[in-house]
Structures are given as structure tokens and as C-alpha cells.
N, C-alpha and C positions, 0 to 999 in steps of 0.2 A: 247340387253338390251332395255327395253321399256323406254319411256320418263319419266314415273313415277319412275322407278327403278333408272334411272340416277339422277333424282332430289333428291331422298332419299340418294343415295350414296354421292352426292356432299354435302348435308346437314350434314351427319354424319362426313364427312371429315372436314368440316368447324368447327363443334363442337369440333372435336379432336384438330385442330390447335389452337382454342381459349383456350381450356383446357391446352394444352402444353405450350402456351405462358403465361397463368396465373400461371402455376407452376413455370416456369423459373423466372418470375417477382417476385413471392412470395418468392422464394429462394434467389433472389438478395436482396430483402428488409430485410428479416430475417438476412441474412449474414451481411448486412451493419449495422443493429442495433446491432448485436452481436459484431462486431468489435468496434463500438462506445462505447458500455458498457464495453468491455474488456479494452479499452484504458483508459476510465474514472476510472475504478477500479485500474488499475496499477498506474495511476497518483496519486490517493489518497493514495495508499500504499507508493509510493515514497515520497510524502510530509510527511506522518506519520513517515517514517524511518528517514528522514532528521530532522524533528522536535524532535524526540526522541534523536538523536545524539546531537543536539544542547543543549537540556535541560540536558542530561546526562553530557556533557562536562562542562556546567555551574555549575552543582552541584559538579563535580570533582574539578574544579578550585576554587570554593567557599570553599570547604573543605581544599584544599591545602593552600589557603591564610589564612584561619582561624587558621589552625595549625601553620603556619609560623609566624603569628603575635603575638599570645598571649599566655597567660598562661592558659593552660588547667588544669583540675584537676590532670591529671597524671603528668604534668610538675611541678606543685606546690608540689606534693607529692615527686617527685624526688629531687627537690631543698631542701625541708625540710629534707629529709634523708641525703643529702650531708652536710647540715649545722650541723645536729646532729653528723655526722661522723667526721667533722672537729673539733667540740668542744671536742669530746672524744679523738681525736688523736692529741692534741696540743703538 
């Protein structure tokens, strides 16, 4: 091999190594960003699920307390029917 051929061969090998290292670093950076985004999305979804459960539980408990405390239209209707029945069947 001549000196010029050796120099060209070394130059192309150096470009190959630089390109290969750039590809590996690029894959690492893209992978790290993907993992970060995936973690952020799952965290947001987790908070949304917990928030929905808390709000749903609050609505459920509010409904139970409201029904347990007071006179709803249905309860007043039943009481009126019972009073009418008692008056008829004295």
C-alpha cells in the first residue's frame, strides 16, 4: 500500500468510527427521552385515575348521605300513600 492509500484508508476508518459513535449516542439520547416521556404520561394517567376515583367516591357518599338524611320526593310519596292507607283502614 502506498502512503496516500494508507492515509485514505485511515481517514475512512475514522469517519466510520465517528459515524458509529454518533449513531450510538443518538440512540441513547432518543431512548432516554422516550423513557422520560413514557414515565411522565404514566404518571399523569395515574393521577387522573386516582382523581376520578376520589371524585366518584365523593359523589357516591354525597348521594348516600342525601338519601339517608332527608325527604326525597319518592319518600314523601310513600309516606303520603301510607297515611292514606292508614286512614282508609282504621
